[in-house]
C-alpha positions in Angstrom: -12.9 30.6 71.7 -14.8 31.8 68.6 -17.8 34.2 68.8 -20.1 31.4 67.5 -18.7 28.9 70.1 -19.2 31.4 72.9 -22.7 32.1 71.8 -23.5 28.3 71.7 -22.1 27.9 75.2 -24.2 30.8 76.5 -27.3 29.4 74.9 -26.6 26.0 76.5 -26.9 27.7 79.9 -30.1 29.6 79.1 -33.5 27.9 79.5 -36.4 29.1 77.3 -38.6 31.5 79.2 -41.7 29.8 80.5 -44.7 30.9 82.6 -44.3 30.3 86.4 -40.5 30.6 86.4 -40.7 33.2 89.2 -43.6 31.7 91.2 -42.7 31.2 94.9 -44.3 28.6 97.1 -44.3 28.2 100.9 -42.2 25.6 102.7 -43.5 23.8 105.8 -40.2 24.6 107.5 -40.8 28.3 107.0 -40.2 30.8 104.3 -40.7 30.6 100.6 -38.7 29.4 97.6 -39.0 29.6 93.8 -41.0 26.6 92.6 -38.9 24.0 90.8 -41.3 22.4 88.3 -39.8 19.0 87.5 -43.0 17.2 86.3 -42.7 18.2 82.6 -43.6 14.6 81.5 -47.1 15.2 82.9 -47.6 18.8 81.7 -44.9 21.3 80.7 -45.3 25.0 81.6 -46.4 27.3 78.7 -43.6 28.9 76.9 -43.7 32.7 77.3 -43.7 33.0 73.6 -46.8 30.8 73.3 -48.6 32.8 76.0 -47.7 36.1 74.3 -48.9 34.9 70.9 -52.2 33.6 72.3 -52.7 36.9 74.3 -52.1 38.9 71.1 -54.7 36.9 69.2 -57.3 36.7 72.0 -59.1 40.0 71.2 -59.6 38.8 67.7 -61.1 35.4 68.6 -64.1 34.4 66.6 -66.0 31.5 65.2 -64.3 29.5 62.4 -65.1 28.1 58.9 -68.5 29.6 58.1 -68.6 33.1 59.7 -68.9 36.0 57.3 -67.5 38.5 59.7 -63.9 39.7 59.7 -63.0 38.1 63.1 -64.4 34.8 61.9 -62.4 34.9 58.7 -59.3 35.9 60.7 -59.8 33.0 63.1 -60.4 30.6 60.3 -57.2 31.6 58.6 -55.3 31.3 61.9 -56.8 27.8 62.5 -55.9 26.5 59.1 -52.5 28.1 59.1 -51.9 26.3 62.5 -52.6 23.0 60.7 -50.0 23.8 58.1 -47.5 24.8 60.7 -47.9 21.5 62.5 -47.7 19.6 59.3 -44.4 21.3 58.5 -43.1 20.7 62.1 -43.9 17.0 61.8 -42.4 16.7 58.2 -45.7 15.4 56.9 -46.0 14.0 53.4 -48.2 15.3 50.6 -51.7 14.0 51.2 -51.2 13.5 55.0 -53.9 15.0 57.2 -53.5 16.9 60.5 -56.4 16.4 62.8 -56.7 18.6 65.9 -57.9 16.6 68.9 -57.9 17.1 72.7 -54.7 15.1 73.5 -52.6 12.1 72.7 -55.2 9.9 74.3 -57.9 11.4 72.2 -55.8 11.0 69.0 -55.1 7.3 69.6 -58.7 6.6 70.4 -59.7 8.4 67.2 -57.3 6.2 65.2 -58.6 3.1 67.1 -62.1 4.0 65.9 -60.8 4.4 62.3 -58.9 1.1 61.8 -60.4 -1.2 59.2 -62.5 -4.2 60.3 -60.4 -7.2 61.2 -57.3 -5.1 61.8 -54.7 -6.7 64.0 -53.0 -4.4 66.4 -49.6 -5.0 68.0 -48.6 -3.0 71.1 -45.8 -3.5 73.7 -46.9 -3.8 77.3 -44.5 -1.0 78.1 -46.7 1.6 76.6 -48.5 4.5 78.4 -52.1 3.6 78.9 -53.0 6.1 76.2 -51.3 3.8 73.7 -52.0 0.5 75.5 -55.8 0.6 76.0 -57.6 2.1 73.0 -57.3 -1.1 71.0 -59.2 -3.5 73.2 -62.1 -3.8 70.8 -59.8 -4.9 68.0 -57.8 -8.0 67.5 -54.9 -6.9 69.7 -51.6 -8.6 70.6 -49.7 -7.3 73.6 -46.0 -7.8 73.3 -43.6 -8.5 76.2 -41.2 -5.8 77.4 -37.9 -5.9 75.6 -34.6 -5.4 77.4 -32.7 -3.9 74.4 -33.8 -1.8 71.4 -32.7 -4.7 69.2 -34.8 -7.1 71.1 -37.8 -4.8 70.6 -37.4 -5.2 66.9 -37.0 -8.9 67.1 -40.1 -9.3 69.3 -42.2 -7.3 66.8 -40.9 -9.2 63.8 -41.7 -12.5 65.3 -45.2 -11.4 66.2 -45.8 -9.9 62.7 -44.5 -13.1 61.0 -47.4 -15.0 62.7 -50.2 -12.6 61.7 -52.7 -13.0 59.0 -50.7 -11.8 56.0 -53.9 -10.7 54.0 -55.5 -8.5 56.6 -54.7 -5.0 57.8 -52.4 -4.6 60.7 -51.2 -1.7 62.9 -48.3 -1.3 65.3 -48.4 1.3 68.1 -45.2 2.3 69.8 -43.9 5.1 71.9 -41.0 7.4 70.8 -39.7 8.0 74.3 -40.9 6.3 77.5 -42.8 8.4 79.9 -41.3 6.3 82.8 -37.6 5.9 81.9 -37.2 8.6 79.2 -35.5 6.0 77.0 -35.7 6.4 73.2 -37.2 3.6 71.3 -35.9 2.4 67.9 -38.8 3.9 66.0 -37.2 3.9 62.5 -36.3 0.2 62.9 -39.7 -0.7 64.2 -41.3 1.1 61.3 -39.2 -0.8 58.8 -40.2 -4.1 60.4 -43.8 -3.1 60.4 -43.8 -2.1 56.7 -41.8 -5.2 55.7 -44.7 -7.3 57.0 -47.4 -5.2 55.4 -48.4 -3.4 58.7 -48.7 0.3 59.4 -47.4 2.0 62.5 -48.5 4.9 64.7 -46.0 6.8 66.9 -47.0 8.0 70.3 -44.7 11.1 70.3 -46.1 12.7 73.5 -42.8 12.4 75.3 -40.6 12.7 72.2 -41.9 15.8 70.4 -41.1 18.2 73.2 -37.5 17.0 73.3 -36.4 16.0 69.8 -37.3 16.8 66.2 -40.0 14.3 65.0 -40.6 13.7 61.3 -43.2 11.5 59.8 -41.0 11.3 56.7 -37.7 10.7 58.3 -39.0 8.0 60.8 -41.2 6.6 58.0 -44.2 6.2 60.3 -47.8 6.3 59.1 -49.2 8.5 62.0 -47.9 10.6 64.8 -49.9 11.6 67.9 -48.9 14.1 70.5 -50.3 16.5 73.1 -50.0 20.3 73.3 -49.8 20.4 77.0 -46.5 18.5 76.9 -45.2 20.7 74.1 -45.4 23.9 76.2 -48.9 24.7 74.9 -51.3 23.8 77.7 -54.6 24.7 76.1 -56.3 21.3 75.8 -55.4 20.4 72.3 -53.6 17.5 70.6 -52.7 16.2 67.1 -53.1 13.1 65.0 -51.2 13.5 61.8 -50.6 11.0 59.0 -52.2 9.0 56.2 -55.6 10.0 55.2 -57.1 6.9 53.7 -58.2 5.1 56.9 -59.4 8.4 58.4 -61.5 9.2 55.3 -63.0 5.7 55.2 -64.0 5.7 58.9 -67.2 7.0 60.4 -66.7 10.4 62.0 -65.2 10.3 65.5 -68.0 12.6 66.5 -71.2 13.3 64.5 -72.2 16.9 64.3 -71.7 20.2 62.7 -68.4 20.7 60.9 -68.0 17.0 60.1 -70.9 17.0 57.7 -70.7 18.5 54.2 -74.4 17.9 53.2 -77.4 16.7 55.2 -80.8 16.0 53.5 -84.1 14.4 54.5 -84.9 11.0 53.1 -88.2 9.8 51.8 -88.5 7.4 54.8 -88.3 10.4 57.2 -84.6 9.9 58.2 -81.6 12.0 57.2 -78.8 11.3 54.7 -75.4 12.6 55.6 -72.5 13.3 53.3 -69.4 13.6 55.5 -66.2 15.6 54.8 -63.2 13.7 53.6 -60.8 16.3 55.0 -59.6 16.5 58.6 -62.9 18.2 59.4 -64.5 14.8 59.2 -63.2 14.1 62.7 -63.4 17.6 64.1 -67.1 18.0 64.7 -68.3 20.9 66.8 -66.5 24.3 67.4 -62.8 23.6 67.4 -60.4 24.6 70.1 -58.9 27.5 68.0 -56.8 28.7 71.0 -55.4 25.2 71.5 -54.5 24.7 67.9 -52.9 28.1 67.6 -50.9 27.5 70.8 -49.5 24.2 69.4 -48.5 26.0 66.2 -46.8 28.8 68.3 -44.9 26.2 70.3 -43.8 24.4 67.1 -42.5 27.7 65.7 -40.8 28.6 69.0 -39.0 25.3 69.4 -37.9 25.3 65.7 -36.5 28.8 66.0 -34.7 28.1 69.2 -32.8 25.3 67.3 -33.1 21.6 68.1 -29.3 21.1 68.3 -29.1 23.7 71.1 -32.2 22.4 72.9 -31.1 18.8 72.8 -27.6 19.6 73.9 -28.8 21.6 76.9 -31.2 18.9 77.9 -28.4 16.3 77.7 -26.4 18.5 80.0 -29.3 18.5 82.6 -29.7 14.7 82.2 -26.0 14.2 82.9 -26.3 16.3 86.1 -29.3 14.4 87.4 -27.8 11.0 86.7 -24.5 11.9 88.2 -26.1 13.2 91.3 -28.4 10.2 91.8 -25.5 7.8 91.2 -23.8 9.3 94.3 -26.6 8.1 96.5 -26.3 4.3 97.0 -29.9 4.0 98.2 -31.3 5.3 94.9 -32.0 3.0 92.0 -32.8 4.5 88.6 -35.2 2.5 86.5 -34.3 1.4 83.0 -35.3 -1.1 80.4 -32.4 -0.7 78.0 -29.6 0.0 80.5 -27.7 3.0 81.8 -26.1 3.9 78.4 -29.4 4.1 76.5 -30.1 7.5 75.0 -33.0 9.2 76.7 -34.9 12.5 77.1 -35.3 14.4 80.3 -37.4 11.8 82.1 -36.1 9.6 84.9 -37.8 7.4 87.4 -36.3 5.9 90.5 -36.9 4.3 93.9 -35.2 4.9 97.2 -34.5 2.0 99.6 -36.6 2.2 102.7 -38.8 5.1 101.5 -42.4 5.2 100.6 -42.4 6.9 97.2 -45.4 9.2 98.0 -43.7 10.2 101.2 -40.5 11.1 99.4 -42.3 13.1 96.7 -44.3 14.9 99.4 -41.1 15.8 101.3 -39.5 17.2 98.1 -42.5 19.4 97.6 -43.2 20.6 101.2 -39.6 21.0 102.3 -37.8 22.0 99.1 -40.4 23.5 96.8 -39.8 20.8 94.2 -42.6 19.3 92.1 -42.2 15.7 90.9 -44.6 12.8 90.5 -44.9 9.5 92.3 -46.9 6.3 91.4 -47.1 4.1 88.3 -47.4 7.0 85.8 -50.3 5.6 83.8 -47.9 2.8 82.6 -48.7 0.1 85.2 -47.4 -3.0 83.4 -44.1 -1.3 82.6 -43.5 0.1 86.1 -44.4 -3.2 87.7 -42.0 -5.0 85.4 -39.2 -2.5 86.3 -39.9 -2.8 90.0 -40.5 -6.5 90.0 -43.6 -6.0 92.1 -47.2 -7.3 91.9 -50.2 -5.0 92.0 -50.6 -3.7 95.5 -51.9 -0.5 97.2 -49.6 2.1 98.5 -48.6 1.7 102.1 -49.4 4.3 104.8 -47.6 7.6 104.4 -44.6 7.8 106.6 -44.2 4.0 106.8 -41.5 2.5 104.7 -42.8 1.3 101.4 -40.2 -1.4 101.4 -37.4 -2.3 103.7 -33.9 -1.8 102.2 -33.2 -4.4 99.5 -36.9 -5.3 99.2 -39.2 -4.5 96.2 -40.8 -1.2 96.0 -44.5 -0.8 95.0 -44.3 2.6 93.3 -41.7 5.0 91.9 -40.7 8.6 91.8 -40.4 10.5 88.5 -38.4 13.6 87.8 -38.8 15.3 84.4 -37.6 18.5 82.8 -37.1 20.3 79.5 -36.4 23.5 77.6 -37.6 25.7 80.4 -35.7 24.1 83.3 -32.9 26.2 84.9 -29.8 24.4 86.3 -30.7 25.6 89.8 -33.8 23.4 89.8 -31.9 20.3 88.9 -29.1 21.2 91.4 -31.7 21.7 94.2 -33.4 18.4 93.3 -30.1 16.4 93.5 -29.2 18.1 96.8 -32.7 17.5 98.2 -32.5 13.7 97.4 -29.1 13.5 99.1 -30.3 15.3 102.2 -33.5 13.4 102.6 -31.8 10.0 102.3 -29.0 11.1 104.7 -31.1 13.0 107.3 -34.7 12.0 106.8 -37.7 14.3 106.5 -37.9 17.3 108.7 -41.7 17.2 109.0 -44.4 14.7 109.9 -46.7 13.4 107.1 -50.0 11.7 107.0 -52.2 9.9 104.4 -55.1 11.8 103.0 -57.3 10.2 100.3 -54.5 8.0 99.3 -51.9 10.8 99.1 -49.1 11.7 101.4 -49.4 15.2 102.7 -47.7 17.3 105.4 -49.4 16.9 108.8 -50.9 20.2 110.1 
């Protein structure tokens, strides 16, 4: 084995350092265990590198853009350099804008406010609510769930062929599902959109933390993502892409920072000249810490090497899938089939188990944090489960008898900071719970399953 190969194998086994990796939690059965955070799809832990960078800057924190003092000038430079770092991370084109927002949801709502009048929007029903819901005041077409990547392209092409060919149009699509982890054919969907005169925005909330994402390579018009899923949980997000619709739209928020010049009119009102830069949609004091944290995460992931990060995650995915496949009562949810490429997000149901009960037992008895429910993607999960909208059953009671339809699902998700032990513990816990049942009694409290006192 060469030195380079040995180093690659070693790096494959080493997760990136994250905060909370040594936190212990109590078990209802007694004792404590290191917490296994397997809910990365909701919020990933902060990279230690991100935390260290933010801590080093914190004493120098100051107002941005118009302060004359040294700390204000330093913070302004840091904020604008963060914008450039994100643009480089996303492979933005010359002329593209990077707007800092609060989250993916905020970014897509901003774009929804900026689309031209009469714009037709096309969105698959399989989207996360952040991508599904912002367009309701536009002329929106909801597309049926595809069962293959090729079918997704065909469905979109048929819908676009029937649209008004002279008006503006926008396609919104996810890069990786927050329910199944499956990768969507973004480049092909972008080509179909552009062939029919439409633009496309990519929800990269679940893709950017796991794979390199490039506006140029994917040929998309905008990308939206959240810092808290990219190991930078400081309440910041990004909308990056073409400037023209953003420059033509009314500011997302009206206030200081978005305005370039304000004067009184003769009629007693005010006249406003808005910025045409990203500042147009960043009114108010920006989240400098959040923007800097995102930039720090972009640098850390790039320097760690995407080939190594992706290879290690695929190793973890294979372990989880192999372990769950050994439990006949477990059914992993999928749109595109077992062989579809995916990121470290998997959802499943267990015959005879209430999903909330199962997730509560994983936490209380094994120190494993997962998520249960419909994952803010209700139409998709109900399509995968084949169930109608219903409320969750009482905790401890079977959600569905063996062979019957489940109402909710369980999601396990992981990433660059996940050690093998967490994945191994999860697989063993699933096996033991299905075989032996829960060791503790549970009850329903405010709709959630919790251990009984």
